[in-house]
N, C-alpha and C positions, 0 to 999 in steps of 0.2 A: 652743674650750672643749669639754670632754668632757661627754657626756650623763651625768646622774645614774646611769642604769642601767649604763653602762660603768664608772663609779667603784665602784658597789656590787659588781659582779662582780669587778673587779680587787682590791678590798680583801678580799673574801671569800676569794679565793685566797691573798692575802698574809698574812692574819691569823695563821695558825699559825706563820709564820716571820718576821713583821715585826720583832720585837725582835732576832732574830739578825742580820738583814740591815742594819737601820738604826740600832740603838742606838749602835754605834761611829761610824758615819758622821755622824749628826746630834746625838748626845748632847752633845758638847762645845759646839757652837754653841747648842743649846737652853739648856744650863746657863748659859752666858755671858749670853744674852739675858735669862733670868729673873733672874739676879743683878743686872741693872741696875734692877730694880723694887724699890720699898720696900713692905714688908709690915708691918702692925701687927696686934696681937692682935685676932682676929675679922675680919680682912680677908676679903672674898669674892672668889674668883677664878673666872672662867669661861674654860675652854679650848675654843675653837672648833676643830673638827677634831682632837679628842683622840687619834685613832687608837688605839694599843694602851695609852695611858696612861703613856708614858715620861716625860712632863714632871712627873708627880705627885711624883716623888722630889726634885725641885728646889724644890717649894713647901713652905714651913714648915708643920709639923704644926698650928700654932695657927690656920691659915687654913681657911676653909670653901671647898672646891674642887669645882667641878662641870665636867664635860666633856660636850660634845655632838659627835656625828659622824653622818655619813650611813650608815655601815656598822654594822649590828647586830653583826656578827662582831667588829669592832674594839671596839665598846662592851663586849662581853662580856669581852674581854681586859682592858680598862681597869678594869672593875668589880672584877676580882680584885686590883687594885693599890690 
């Protein structure tokens, strides 16, 4: 298991290029996984390990979505989405 400090440093370095590197690699699998869920108007969604916020686009706009992450740099990218 990695130390939190190691993860923080790793994701601080990856944050600027995370979407470029991982959106194509992981996007399809994330979309498929989220499409297996049932959402209703007003559903509340918590994304643990939100990273750069790439999952937000797969969550219906009528849902209230919150993401948490250990990396402030990743959270800053997610906030913009």
